[in-house]
C-alpha positions as CSV (number, residue, x, y, z in Angstrom):
1,M,125.2,-47.0,216.4
2,R,122.0,-48.4,218.2
3,T,120.9,-44.8,218.9
4,G,121.4,-44.1,215.1
5,R,119.3,-47.1,214.1
6,L,116.7,-46.0,216.6
7,V,116.5,-42.4,215.4
8,A,116.2,-43.6,211.8
9,Q,113.1,-45.8,212.8
10,I,111.7,-42.9,214.7
11,L,111.9,-40.8,211.7
12,L,110.0,-43.6,209.6
13,V,107.2,-43.5,212.0
14,F,107.3,-39.7,212.3
15,C,106.8,-39.6,208.3
16,G,103.6,-42.0,208.7
17,V,102.1,-39.9,211.3
18,A,102.9,-36.6,209.7
19,A,101.5,-37.8,206.5
20,A,98.2,-38.4,208.3
21,D,98.0,-35.0,209.9
22,T,95.1,-33.6,208.1
23,L,96.0,-30.1,208.9
24,S,99.2,-30.5,206.8
25,I,97.6,-32.2,203.8
26,S,96.9,-28.9,202.1
27,E,100.4,-27.7,202.3
28,P,102.9,-28.5,199.5
29,Q,104.8,-31.7,199.8
30,P,103.7,-32.1,203.7
31,V,105.8,-35.1,204.6
32,K,108.9,-33.7,202.7
33,T,108.7,-30.3,204.2
34,V,108.2,-31.8,207.8
35,V,111.1,-34.1,207.5
36,E,113.3,-31.4,206.0
37,T,112.5,-29.2,208.8
38,V,113.5,-31.7,211.5
39,Y,116.7,-32.6,209.8
40,V,117.7,-28.7,209.5
41,S,116.7,-28.4,213.1
42,R,118.6,-31.5,214.3
43,D,121.8,-30.6,212.2
44,T,121.8,-26.8,212.9
45,V,120.0,-25.0,215.8
46,C,116.5,-25.9,216.7
47,A,114.1,-22.9,216.7
48,Y,112.4,-24.4,219.8
49,S,113.8,-26.1,223.0
50,G,112.8,-29.4,223.9
51,D,110.7,-28.2,226.7
52,Q,108.6,-26.1,224.4
53,I,108.2,-29.0,221.8
54,F,107.2,-31.4,224.6
55,S,104.8,-28.7,226.2
56,F,103.2,-28.0,222.9
57,A,102.6,-31.7,222.3
58,D,100.9,-31.9,225.8
59,E,98.9,-28.9,224.9
60,L,97.7,-30.7,221.6
61,Y,97.0,-33.9,223.4
62,S,94.7,-32.1,226.1
63,L,92.8,-30.4,223.3
64,G,92.2,-33.8,221.5
65,E,94.5,-33.1,218.6
66,Y,95.9,-36.5,218.9
67,D,97.3,-36.8,215.4
68,R,99.1,-33.6,215.7
69,A,100.4,-34.4,219.2
70,A,101.9,-37.6,218.1
71,V,103.8,-35.7,215.4
72,E,105.3,-33.4,218.1
73,Y,106.1,-36.2,220.6
74,L,108.1,-38.0,217.7
75,R,109.6,-34.9,216.9
76,F,111.0,-34.5,220.4
77,A,112.0,-38.2,220.3
78,F,113.9,-37.7,217.1
79,L,115.5,-34.4,217.9
80,Y,116.6,-35.4,221.5
81,P,117.1,-39.3,221.4
82,G,119.3,-39.1,224.6
83,D,116.9,-37.0,226.5
84,P,115.6,-38.7,229.8
85,C,112.2,-37.7,228.4
86,A,112.7,-39.6,225.0
87,D,111.0,-42.8,226.0
88,A,108.2,-40.7,227.8
89,A,107.7,-38.7,224.4
90,L,107.4,-42.2,222.6
91,L,104.8,-43.4,225.1
92,K,102.8,-40.3,224.9
93,A,103.1,-40.4,220.9
94,G,101.8,-44.2,221.2
95,L,98.8,-43.1,223.5
96,S,98.0,-40.2,221.0
97,C,97.7,-42.9,218.1
98,E,95.5,-44.9,220.5
99,K,93.3,-42.1,221.2
100,A,93.1,-41.3,217.5
101,G,92.1,-45.0,216.7
102,N,95.3,-45.7,214.9
103,F,96.3,-48.9,216.8
104,A,98.7,-50.2,214.1
105,R,100.8,-47.2,214.2
106,A,100.7,-47.1,218.1
107,R,102.1,-50.5,218.1
108,K,105.0,-49.3,215.8
109,I,105.8,-46.7,218.3
110,Y,105.6,-48.9,221.2
111,S,108.0,-51.2,219.2
112,L,110.5,-48.5,219.1
113,M,110.2,-48.0,222.7
114,A,110.8,-51.5,223.5
115,Q,114.2,-51.0,221.9
116,S,115.2,-48.9,224.5
117,P,118.0,-50.1,227.0
118,R,115.9,-49.0,229.8
119,E,114.0,-52.2,231.2
120,K,111.1,-49.9,232.5
121,S,110.6,-48.7,228.9
122,Q,110.5,-52.3,227.7
123,E,108.0,-53.3,230.3
124,F,105.7,-50.2,229.2
125,A,106.0,-51.2,225.6
126,S,105.2,-54.9,226.1
127,Y,102.0,-54.0,227.9
128,R,100.7,-51.3,225.6
129,I,101.4,-53.4,222.6
130,A,99.1,-56.3,224.0
131,L,96.4,-53.9,225.1
132,S,96.4,-52.2,221.8
133,Y,94.9,-55.4,220.3
134,L,92.3,-55.5,223.1
135,L,91.4,-51.9,222.3
136,E,91.1,-52.9,218.6
137,N,89.0,-55.8,219.4
138,K,91.5,-58.2,218.1
139,L,91.3,-60.4,221.1
140,D,93.0,-63.4,219.5
141,S,96.0,-61.2,218.7
142,A,95.9,-59.7,222.2
143,E,96.1,-63.1,223.9
144,V,99.1,-64.1,221.8
145,H,101.0,-61.1,222.7
146,L,100.4,-61.6,226.5
147,D,103.4,-63.9,226.8
148,S,105.5,-60.9,226.0
149,V,104.1,-58.7,228.7
150,R,106.8,-58.5,231.3
151,N,104.9,-57.9,234.5
152,P,103.0,-61.4,235.3
153,G,100.2,-59.4,237.1
154,A,99.5,-57.1,234.4
155,A,99.6,-60.0,232.0
156,Q,96.9,-61.8,234.2
157,Y,94.9,-58.5,234.5
158,L,94.9,-58.3,230.8
159,K,94.0,-61.8,230.3
160,G,90.8,-61.3,232.5
161,W,89.7,-58.5,230.4
162,I,90.1,-60.6,227.3
163,L,88.1,-63.3,228.7
164,L,85.5,-60.8,229.6
165,G,85.5,-59.7,225.8
166,E,85.1,-63.3,224.6
167,Q,82.1,-63.8,227.0
168,K,84.1,-66.6,229.0
169,Y,83.1,-65.2,232.4
170,R,83.8,-68.3,234.3
171,D,87.5,-68.4,233.2
172,A,87.7,-64.6,233.9
173,I,86.5,-65.1,237.5
174,D,89.2,-67.8,237.8
175,I,92.0,-65.3,236.5
176,F,90.8,-62.4,238.5
177,S,90.8,-64.7,241.7
178,K,94.4,-65.7,241.0
179,I,95.9,-62.2,241.0
180,S,97.2,-62.4,244.7
181,D,100.6,-61.0,244.3
182,K,100.2,-57.7,245.8
183,S,103.5,-56.4,244.4
184,D,102.1,-57.0,241.0
185,S,98.3,-56.2,241.5
186,S,98.7,-53.1,243.7
187,D,97.6,-50.9,240.8
188,V,94.5,-52.8,240.1
189,S,93.7,-54.4,243.5
190,G,90.8,-52.1,244.1
191,S,89.3,-53.3,240.7
192,I,89.5,-57.2,241.3
193,D,86.3,-57.6,243.5
194,Y,84.4,-55.4,241.3
195,L,85.2,-57.4,238.1
196,I,84.7,-60.7,239.8
197,T,81.1,-59.4,240.6
198,R,80.7,-58.3,237.1
199,A,81.8,-61.5,235.6
200,R,79.4,-63.3,237.8
201,Q,76.5,-61.0,236.5
202,G,77.8,-61.7,232.9
203,E,77.1,-65.3,233.4
204,R,73.3,-64.3,234.0
205,L,73.0,-61.8,231.1
206,P,69.5,-62.0,229.6
207,R,69.7,-63.7,226.2
208,R,67.2,-64.4,223.6
209,S,67.1,-67.5,221.4
210,P,66.9,-66.8,217.6
211,F,65.2,-70.1,217.1
212,V,62.4,-69.3,219.8
213,A,62.1,-65.9,218.5
214,G,61.5,-67.1,214.9
215,M,58.9,-69.9,216.2
216,L,56.8,-67.5,218.2
217,S,56.7,-65.2,215.2
218,A,55.6,-68.2,213.1
219,L,52.8,-69.0,215.6
220,V,51.7,-65.3,216.0
221,P,53.1,-62.6,213.6
222,G,55.2,-60.1,215.9
223,L,55.4,-62.3,219.1
224,G,59.0,-63.1,218.5
225,R,59.7,-59.3,218.4
226,G,57.8,-59.1,221.7
227,Y,59.7,-61.8,223.2
228,C,62.9,-59.5,222.5
229,G,61.3,-56.5,224.1
230,K,60.2,-54.7,220.9
231,W,56.5,-54.5,221.5
232,G,56.0,-51.6,219.2
233,D,57.5,-53.6,216.4
234,A,55.7,-56.6,217.5
235,F,52.4,-54.8,216.9
236,F,53.5,-53.3,213.6
237,S,54.4,-56.6,212.5
238,F,51.1,-58.1,213.5
239,V,49.2,-55.3,211.6
240,V,51.3,-55.7,208.3
241,V,50.7,-59.4,208.2
242,G,47.3,-59.6,209.7
243,V,45.7,-57.0,207.4
244,P,46.6,-58.2,204.1
245,A,45.8,-61.7,205.4
246,S,42.4,-60.7,206.5
247,L,41.5,-58.9,203.3
248,A,42.7,-61.8,201.2
249,Y,40.3,-64.2,203.2
250,A,37.4,-61.7,203.0
251,K,37.5,-60.9,199.5
252,Y,38.3,-64.4,198.2
253,D,34.8,-65.2,196.9
254,E,34.3,-61.6,195.3
255,D,37.6,-60.9,193.9
256,R,40.2,-63.6,193.4
257,T,42.8,-61.4,191.8
258,F,42.6,-58.9,194.7
259,S,42.7,-61.8,197.1
260,T,45.6,-63.5,195.7
261,V,47.6,-60.1,195.7
262,M,46.8,-59.6,199.5
263,A,47.7,-63.1,200.2
264,T,51.0,-62.8,198.5
265,F,51.7,-59.6,200.5
266,A,50.7,-61.4,203.7
267,A,53.0,-64.4,202.9
268,F,55.8,-62.1,202.1
269,F,55.5,-60.0,205.4
270,Y,54.9,-63.3,207.2
271,L,58.2,-64.7,206.2
272,G,60.0,-61.4,206.8
273,N,58.6,-61.1,210.2
274,I,59.8,-64.8,211.0
275,Y,63.4,-63.8,209.7
276,G,63.5,-60.3,211.3
277,S,62.4,-61.9,214.9
278,A,65.3,-64.2,214.6
279,R,67.7,-61.6,213.8
280,G,66.3,-59.3,216.3
281,A,67.2,-62.0,219.0
282,K,70.7,-61.9,217.7
283,I,70.9,-58.1,217.8
284,Y,69.4,-58.1,221.4
285,N,72.0,-60.6,222.5
286,I,74.7,-58.3,220.8
287,E,73.4,-55.2,222.4
288,K,73.3,-56.7,225.9
289,R,77.0,-57.8,225.6
290,Q,78.1,-54.5,224.3
291,E,76.1,-52.8,227.2
292,F,77.7,-55.0,229.7
293,W,81.2,-54.4,228.4
294,S,80.8,-50.5,228.0
295,T,79.3,-50.3,231.6
296,T,82.1,-52.6,233.2
297,W,84.8,-50.6,231.4
298,D,83.4,-47.1,232.4
299,E,82.7,-48.2,236.1
300,V,85.7,-50.1,237.0
301,P,88.4,-48.1,239.0
302,H,91.3,-49.2,237.1
303,P,90.4,-49.9,233.4
304,P,93.4,-51.7,231.5
305,T,94.3,-48.3,229.9
306,M,95.1,-46.6,233.1
307,L,98.1,-49.1,233.6
308,Y,101.4,-48.1,232.1
309,S,99.9,-44.7,230.9
310,S,102.3,-42.4,232.7
311,Y,106.0,-42.3,232.3
312,P,107.2,-39.3,234.3
313,C,110.4,-37.6,232.6
314,E,112.1,-37.1,235.9
315,T,112.1,-41.0,236.6
316,A,112.6,-42.0,233.0
317,G,116.3,-42.9,233.5
318,D,115.4,-45.3,236.5
């Protein structure tokens, strides 16, 4: 009975992934055709063996055809729910959805995997669900789901990354420093020292004050942009404010109308320069944080996505 319910749920997710497959949109009734094919294959004789379906899914995955790969992995899990590779197929289907940027669907698939009687599958699913929120930049949701992660060491590791994403570098240092159980942290032990070092560097990230940037540009047009390292923009701002202001002053006695127009232009660009400088400081801070995050993610020996990303079929029943 439990297997029957699981198969039905896999079928629902399968329908959603198949509907998103852009290569089948032009076919008549794509979702219905795919589902009918699966039912026929399951009730009669499948034209392809399980190994062929799984291998084809792996090939699509390696080619970057993640939406189509997810369909084939789900097809395998639906046709062979009792196979030792069924949970591995669900994991790969979820990973495919992650790669495609469809994190909500990935979580649905991991939820199916969590219903497996195998404790190992439940452990995999609990971690990937929490991780999917981090990948989606939903840090609050990721933190909420940490309690469901079955491996305490993995949960702590993920917690440290969430704190890095929230720019809580001191708290991240404390978390990474507490990962001392080598049985839990063996998969990431080579990354802990690096992450602690990076978190300390994060505390010293260069930052620009929007208020200071605005005030500097109020004193000297463009100076606030120079404060943010944009000296080309600073020179341009100085010119577009200074030239009409100078013309307004020089022509005040000769042509009041022209002078008034130039003064209006100068005032408009002056105020825009102040606003742009303050906004530029905010953008500067965001770019520095994003650069720090992407560099950390690229250089760390064990990014969070590396954990619980491989489920060999030969051990799926362990």
